[in-house]
C-alpha positions in Angstrom: 63.0 33.1 47.4 60.1 34.1 45.2 61.0 36.7 42.5 60.2 40.3 43.6 59.1 43.2 41.5 61.7 45.9 41.3 59.3 48.2 43.1 59.0 45.7 46.0 62.8 45.0 46.0 63.6 48.7 46.2 61.4 49.0 49.4 63.5 46.2 51.0 67.1 47.4 50.4 69.2 50.5 50.0 69.4 50.8 46.2 73.1 51.8 46.0 75.4 52.1 43.0 76.2 48.4 42.6 72.6 47.4 42.5 71.7 50.1 40.0 74.6 49.0 37.7 73.5 45.4 38.1 70.0 46.4 37.1 71.3 48.2 34.0 73.6 45.4 33.0 71.1 42.5 33.6 68.2 44.1 31.8 70.4 45.4 29.0 71.7 41.9 28.5 68.2 40.6 28.3 67.2 43.3 25.8 70.2 42.5 23.7 69.1 38.9 23.6 65.5 39.5 22.7 66.4 42.2 20.2 68.7 39.6 18.5 65.6 37.5 18.1 63.7 40.5 16.5 61.5 41.0 19.6 60.9 44.3 21.3 59.5 44.4 24.8 57.6 47.8 24.5 56.9 48.1 28.2 60.1 48.4 30.2 59.4 50.0 33.5 60.0 49.1 37.2 56.8 47.1 37.5 57.9 44.8 34.7 61.3 43.9 36.2 61.7 41.2 38.8 64.6 40.4 41.1 65.5 36.8 41.9 68.7 35.3 43.4 70.1 35.2 39.9 69.7 38.9 39.3 67.2 41.2 37.6 65.0 39.8 34.8 62.4 41.2 32.4 58.8 40.2 33.0 55.4 40.9 31.3 55.8 40.4 27.6 52.1 41.2 27.0 53.0 44.2 24.9 56.0 42.6 23.2 56.1 42.4 19.4 58.0 40.3 16.9 59.3 42.6 14.1 61.2 42.4 10.9 65.0 42.2 11.0 65.4 46.0 11.4 63.3 46.3 14.6 61.4 49.3 13.1 57.8 49.8 14.2 55.1 52.6 14.2 53.3 51.1 17.2 54.0 53.2 20.3 55.3 51.7 23.5 52.8 50.8 26.2 53.5 53.3 29.1 53.7 57.0 28.3 56.1 58.0 31.1 58.7 55.7 29.5 58.3 56.9 25.9 61.5 58.2 24.3 61.6 61.8 23.0 61.5 60.7 19.3 58.0 59.1 19.9 56.7 62.3 21.5 58.0 64.4 18.5 56.3 62.3 15.8 53.1 63.8 14.6 51.6 61.7 13.0 53.6 58.7 14.3 55.9 57.1 11.7 58.4 54.3 12.0 61.0 54.3 14.7 63.4 51.9 16.3 61.6 49.7 18.8 65.0 48.5 20.2 66.0 52.1 20.9 62.7 52.7 22.6 63.4 49.8 24.9 66.8 51.1 25.8 65.4 54.6 26.6 62.8 53.0 28.8 65.5 51.1 30.6 67.4 54.3 31.2 64.3 55.9 32.7 63.8 52.7 34.8 67.4 52.9 36.2 66.8 56.6 36.9 63.6 55.7 38.8 65.4 53.1 40.8 67.9 55.7 42.0 65.6 58.7 42.4 62.3 57.1 43.2 60.3 58.9 40.5 60.3 59.8 36.8 62.8 62.6 35.9 60.0 64.8 34.6 57.7 65.3 37.5 56.2 68.7 36.7 53.8 67.5 34.0 50.2 67.6 35.2 48.5 65.8 32.3 49.4 63.3 29.6 49.7 66.0 27.0 52.1 68.0 29.2 54.1 64.8 29.9 54.4 64.1 26.2 55.4 67.7 25.5 58.0 67.5 28.3 59.5 64.2 27.1 59.7 65.6 23.5 62.1 68.3 24.7 63.8 66.3 27.5 67.5 66.3 28.1 68.7 63.3 30.1 72.2 64.7 30.7 70.8 67.6 32.7 69.1 65.1 35.1 72.0 62.9 36.0 74.6 65.6 37.1 74.2 64.9 40.8 74.1 61.1 40.5 77.0 58.7 41.1 79.3 59.0 38.1 79.0 55.3 37.1 75.2 55.3 37.3 75.0 58.5 35.3 77.3 56.9 32.7 75.1 53.8 32.5 71.9 55.9 32.1 73.5 58.1 29.4 74.8 55.0 27.5 71.3 53.7 27.4 69.4 57.0 26.8 71.7 59.1 24.7 73.9 56.6 22.9 71.1 54.0 22.8 73.7 51.3 23.4 73.4 48.2 25.5 75.1 48.9 28.9 78.1 46.7 29.6 79.7 47.1 33.0 83.3 48.2 32.8 85.8 45.4 33.1 87.8 45.7 36.3 90.9 43.9 37.4 90.3 41.2 39.9 92.4 41.5 43.1 94.4 38.4 41.9 95.3 39.8 38.5 98.4 41.8 37.9 99.2 44.4 35.3 102.3 44.1 33.2 104.0 47.1 31.7 
């Protein structure tokens, strides 16, 4: 099977909770790896994620940058709709965490995979979009979502932590008290 873009894959299947959590975990793991190598992707979005039999993978490293050990940059990410609020509040732009921007963009990507659009759809221009993102509250958008998916999105967006799926007991394991 040829790898499919996330956009194409979403057209083929019902994107349920497990698939959304796999997306968050697979791409979060990839980000954790590239960030450990001082690389930021800078363009996390549905078009830059592929699905293959092994799971979801990052693609299109054309905007990626190798940074110093603290992953700080003053270079904005590539796609405005996936900018984090802190970028939209900077005037003029100053240094910010490129790794945290990648994690925010992944949260927006997971949101898009579930809802089919960006969470801020009322903006009619790039200026309105930037202003909307600057004041955006992710928690208010995920209230009606599956609890596990909402937690994954908030881990990425608010806590800016890599998403790790919760450990569950296998059917063969037993608890001891």
